[in-house]
Structures are given as C-alpha cells and as structure tokens.
N, C-alpha and C positions, 0 to 999 in steps of 0.2 A: 636655742637658736629662736630669732624673730622670724616668724612663719613667713611675713610680708618679705623678708630678705631673700627669701627663694622664690617667691611667687606664689606659694602655696597658699589655700584657703585658711583663713584665721578662724578655725571653727569655734574658738573659746569666744572671740569678741562677737561672732554672729549668733552663736546660741546664748550669750547674754543678753543680747539686743533681743532675742526670742521672748527670753523670760521678763525683760522689762516690758515686752509688749504684752503678755500674759496678766501681769500685775496692774498694767493701766487698763485693759479690756479683759476684765476675768471671764466675762461671757463668752469670749472668743477662744479660751485657753484651749478647750478640746480640739478645736480645729487646727491651731497653731502647732500645737504638737501632735497632729496627725500628718503634718507636712513632712515628706523625705526629701532630704539635702542633695541635691547633685552638683557638683562642682564642673563649671562649664566655662571655659574662654572665650566662647563664642557668643554668649549671651550679654547684652548691652551692660545690664544692672544685676536686676533678680527677674525672675518670670516663672510662670506654671503652667504645667500642662493639664487636661482635664484629669488626669488619673493622681493629682494631688503630689506630683513631684516640684519641688521648688528648685530650680537652675539658679546658680549663684555664681557671680563673676568673682573672682578672687581680687581683682584690681579695685572693684567697685567696693567690696568690703574695707579694702585695705585705706582707701581716701574717703570712707563716710563715718561720721560718727556714731557711737552706739545708740544715742538716742533717735538720730535719724533713721538708722536700719531698724529700730522698732517699728518707725511709723511705715516702712516698707514692709515689714512683715505683717503688718495688719492690713495693708493695701491690698498685697498679693491673695492672701487668704479670704479677704472680700471678693475677690472676682470668683473664685471657686463656691463660696457659700452662695452666692446670689446667681450662679449658674449662666454666667455671661457667656460661656462658651456656646452652651447649648441656646440661650436666646438669640446669640449673633447667629448662629446657623438658620434659626427659625427666619429671622429678620431677612437673611440674605435670600433664603428661599422665596418668601413672600414679595419681596420688593425687587428682585432680580439684581441685587448688589454683587458683584464679583470683582476680584482683583485684590492686590495688597493695599491700594489706596483707599478702597471701601472698607478693608478689615482694619486699616488705620484708624480710620473713621469712628468704626466700632469700639475700638480701644480706647480713643480718646472720650467717647460717649460714655463709655463705661467708668471711665476714671471720674468724669464729671459726677455721675452718680453716686460712687464712693465717696469722693473728697470734699464734697459739700459739709460733711459734718463727721468727718472720721478724726480728725486732730484736735488738740486741746487738751486739758483735762489730764495732764500726765504724757501727752503724746504728741512729741515735735513732728510739725509738716517738713516731710522731704523736700530738699531744694529741686525745684523744677515742677512740683507736683501740679496738674492741672485741675482747675477749679473751675465752674460753671462762669465765674465772673472773669475768667482769663479770655472766654470767648464772647463775654457781653451776655451771657444767660443769665436766668434765675435759678437759685437753689432750690430743692425738694423734688425734681422730676427724675423720671426714670430714664435708663439708657436710649429707650424705644424714641422717647420725648426728644431728649438731646439730638439724636442722630437726624433728625428730620430738619434742626434749626440751624446747621451750620455745614460748610462744604470747606475742604481743604483750600487754604489761600493765605492771605497776609496773618491772619490770627494764628494760623497752625503753622507758619513757616519753621519755627524754632523747636515742632515736637517731632520732627522726622525721625529722631533718635528713638521716641517711644516704642517701648517692646515689651510689654507685660507676658508676652508667649501666648500659645494656644489656649491656656485657660481662659484667657481674657477675650478673645476673639474668633476663637474656633478654628483658626487657619493653622494646620501644623507646619512647626519649625524644623531646621535640618538637625538641630540638636536634641529634638524629642526622642524619648525612648520608645514611644509607641505603645498600643495596648499589650504588648507582650513582654516588654520591657519590665526591668527588675522594679521592686519597691512600689509599684503601684497599686492602688486601692481598687477593690472590686466595686460596681455597683452596688452592694448592699452594704458595703463599709461606708461607701460616701455618703449615702442616705443616713446611715446612722450617725454619722458626725454631724450632719445637718440637724437631724432630729434633736441630738443631744444640745448643740447649742441653742436651736430654737426654744428647747426647754429652760434652758437656763435664762433667755430672755423674758420668756413669758413668767417666769415664777419672780422675777424683780425688775418689772417693766420701768419703775421709776428711774432706773440707771442707765437706760440706755437712749440713745437717739432714735426719734420719730420713724426715722427710714428703716432703722434696725428693728423696731417695735412690728412694722408693716409687713419686713420680711419674715419674721418670726410667725405672725398671724396665719401667713399663706403658706407655710412650710409645715404647719398642722394640718392642713388640708392637701393630701398628696394628690397628684393627677388622677383624675377619675376617668374612666370610659367614658363617661356621658358628656365631659367636657371636649375631648377630641371630637365625640360627634357633633356637639352643638358648633364648636369652631369650623368643623368640615361644612356642616350646614351651611353657616353664615357665610363662608367663603364661596360656596358653591351659588347661592342666591346673589350675593354682590358681584360675582363675575358672569353672570347671565348677560345674553345679548340686550345692548342699549344701556348698561348700566354704567354711566359714568364716563363714556367715550368722548374724547377730547383730542385736538391736534397741538403739537408743539414743535417750536424750533429749535429747541434744547436739546434735541437728538434727532439729527438729520435723517430721513427716510433712507433705505438702502435703495430705493429706486432712483436717488439722485447721482448714485454712481454711472448711470446711462445716459444721463442728462447733463452733461458737462456745461458749468457756468450757471446752473440753476440748482437753487436749495430747496427741496421739499420738506414741508414738516412730515414727522412720523406720528402715527396714531398712539396716542398713550389714555390708558385707564386711569380716570380720575379715581383717588382713594373713595370707596364709597361711604355714603352718610348712613348711620345705624340710629334708629330710635327704639330703646327698650321701654316696653310697658310693662311694670312690675304690679303684680295682682297684690294688692294690700287689704283685702276683704277679710272679714272675720274667720272666713274658712282655712285661709292660710296661716299656718303656726309660725310663731316667734321664730322656731329654728329655719323654716324655709325662708323668712324673712331676711334672717341672718347670711343665709347662703346665697341669696340673690344677688348681692353686691359681688360675691366672689364670682358668679358666673358673668356678670357684667364685666369684670377685668378680664376672664376667658374669652369674651366676645371681641375686646378691645385688642387682645393679643391675635385673634382670629384675622384683623383688617390691618395689621400691619402694626399695631401698636399707637394707631392715630386716636388717642383718647380725645383730641378736639372735636373728631367727627361722630363721637360717640355720646347721645344724650339717654337721660334718664326719666320716665314719667312714672310716678306712682298712682295708681288707679283703684279704686273700689267701684262704686256706683257711680262716680264722677271722677272727672280727669284732674288731677293736681296741676302743681307748677312743674315745668320741664327744665330739667338740671342739668348741666354741661357734666360730663364725667370726671374733668379735671379737679371737681368738688365732691368726688365720691364718698370722700371720709365724713362730709357733712350733708348729704342727701338724708332727708326726714321721710322715711318710708311710713308716712302717717294714711290712716284709714280705718278698717275696722268694720265698717258697716256692709250692705249687701255688695252684690258683684255684676258689673254691667261693663265689661271690657270694651264694648261699642263705642264708648266716650273716648276710651282711651285711643282707641284706633282713629276715631275722628280729631282728636286735637294733634296726634302725631302727623296726622296728614294736612293739617293746616300750618304746619311749623314750617318756616322759610330758613333756608331753603329745605326743601322736601326730602325726607329719608329717602334711600334706595332701597332699605331694607327695614322692616319692623321685627322686632324679637318680642314675643309675649312669654313672660315667664308666669305661670299660674298652676293651680291645682285643677283646673278645666271646668269649674262651677260657674259657667257665665254663659250668657248668649254670645253668640258670634255673629259679626256682621254677615247680611244676606247676600253681598254682593263682595265679590273679590277686590281689594285694594288695589290701587294703581301702583303698586311696588311689591316685591316679594316678601313674602310671611313666613317667619320660622317659629314655632310654638315650642318652648321648654316646657315639658310637663310635669308638675311636681305630682310625687305617689298620691292616688286618690284614697280617701279614706271612706268608710261608711259610717254609719251612726254610732256603731259600737267603738269605732276607733276614734270619735269625736268629729267625725264629718257630721255635718248638719244643715237642715233648710228650715226657715222659721216658719213656712207655711205647708210645706210636704215632707212628712218622714220618709217617704219613698221615694224622694225625687231622685232622679240619676241623670247626671248632667249629659249635654249632647257631645260628642264627640268633635274634636276640630275640624273645620271643613276640609275637603280634599285638596284646595288651592294652598293649604299651608304644610311646610315640611315640620314633622313634630318628632321631636326628641324626648324620650322619657329620661327624666333625672333622678335618680337616685335609684 
C-alpha cells in the first residue's frame, strides 16, 4: 500500500533522500546518519531540536521530491553542526531579544548563513530556501552579522511559515520531546559527531566550501575556560558607566505612560567599539599568533557578534595598520622585532571613532603606558616562557617583564 494514501510517513523516500544527501556531501554523512527521525504532523516541513532529533511532516515528504528533500536534510543538520540554537540563546541574552518574532529573525539569519553556499554540486536547492540575496544582503557572513542587518517587514512577509525548530533558534516548540525524551543524543555524543565531521573536512579541505572550512577549524578548538573569562572581561569593561550610552525614539521610555501625549526617548546602550592590539614581537610564538585570531573571534561574540565594531592592530615595537575584523582571515600578523605595545595603545586611541575598550593579547614582555588610557583595558596574557623555554631578551638574559598595570583587567590565556 502506498504510505501517502494513508497519510503515513514515507520512510523509504525520506531515507533515500538522506542517502542522496550523504553522497552529495560525504563530509556531512556522520551527522546526517546521527539524526533520529520523529514523525510529527505539527511541524510545517522538517525541523530539528538541540538533541539531534529531526521532526518530519508526512505531508511535506509526500509533496516534495527526493532531490529537494536531500537539500532539506543538509540544511537541517547544518543548523545543529553550527550550534545555531546555542548561538541564538547567547545573542538573545546579550542583545535583549525576546519573543517569537525575534526568534524567527534568528531562524532567517541562520538560514542565510547556511544557504549561501549549501546547494549545487549534486544538491538541489529546496523551494523557498532563504538566501542572503533574498533580503538584499551579501554572502559569506555569519548569523550574528545577518541578524543586525534586517528587520521583519516587506522582505520577510512570505517567511512567516519558516520553522526549522528549536535546533535553529533555541526556542522550544510544543512538539519537542525535550531533554528527557527518547532518541536524543547526549552532550558527549553531539560533540563526538561534530568532531568527526570537522575531521573529515580538514582532511580534504579542497572539497568543501569556505564556510564549512572555517567552521571545522573552529570546531578543532573546543571552548576553553579562558575564552569565557576573556569574553566576560570584555563585556564587563564595555558595560561600565558612560560606555556607549545614547537615546532613541525607536523604543519609547516607560515614563511616557505617565505623560499622555508626550513620547519620551529611552536610554539605549550603543554597542561598544573594541580595538584589539596583538603582540607580534619575536617573543610571541607562531602558535600564539595563530590562536590570537581565535581569541579575536571570541571577543566579537562577547560584544554581540558586531564584527564591524572590532578592529585588529598588529604591533611589535611599532604599530601597524588597523584592520577591521570583517577581514580577519586576511589580517597579516607581521612583526618579529622588539616589543613596545605603548605604540599600539597610542595608535588605537587615535583611531576614529575611538574605542570603548582596548584588548591586548601579549606574552607581557613589553613596557606599559605610564598613565591609564581614556578607555577600559583588558589584557589577555599568553603563557610566559623563561630563557630555557625559548623566552629571550636581546640585552638582558635575566630580564623579567613587568606585570600588567593595575588599571587593566588581566586574563591568563592557556
């Protein structure tokens, strides 16, 4: 009997589509086959939860071709691999975004991150798939970047149906089985799947799009305690009194309710500008330089994903060119000479508009400014090495660097 005649889920068609997806994107095969299918008539199409369950509408499978279903499989598992639910939760906390409308925006932004390079090469783009160009945006950005560039309106009127589940935006659905439901993956199992996929991508990088290569590189650097400390230090510095306050009529003040006919502006905190000074002197190892840009990415997330407000300044004995973070992949960390990060401080403070926070990533072998800068300062301190471990000073083998000044918030990295 034809399963669609009784309204039952056509598992043969659905699983054939998954096999098609795995053949088209072999580096995602481990993740695709880790998903557990749950039949649901309440999900509009297909959706996932953070526990790696895939909820599937029988009617959607019946009316969709196998080729398009393969694209949907890849799309949904991409939400989970890229941790869109966790990232949406963080953005919601940091930017004060609440309600289903904001979660829909997060789903749309996450779809833009995935769909700009997900299809082609044996994978058909599903009908209605949201791409950056749909919203007049450019390809190659992250969910957090897209989220700040559009609001719900004319461009998104036709997307109210969109629902990739709590695995895409972090907001639980009524059809979710929850953390104690059947067939969910544990946190360790989810991490193992991500690691296997990242391992496959880095083993054959030429076969994968740049967005997946970037993801795999970050997946091999699991969250470290110092990154949480660094992010907390930046957020604390950025939220200090007088940092980025402004008034806006976009959200009327609550005091307007007591003054009929008068609209008062509310006080809004402008996202802080962060200048990151990276020590590129000879005492900093290549490994530390390589990890520095990963820390910069963590700093960007700490201020709500606004990469346009984060600049990077390589510095040894002299300050180099200031680079916007949106070009992080191409920032040359040149240097190799002596160290005097005072020049980096001076150049950062001359940048217009001036930063609200200066973050310094260094091994500490530098003179420090004698006076506190006119903005908050966070120092990420790489492990210090003595002469026997490769640390050195040209003029004084017994040199011991000064500790960072008391006015700086210091976080030990590594």
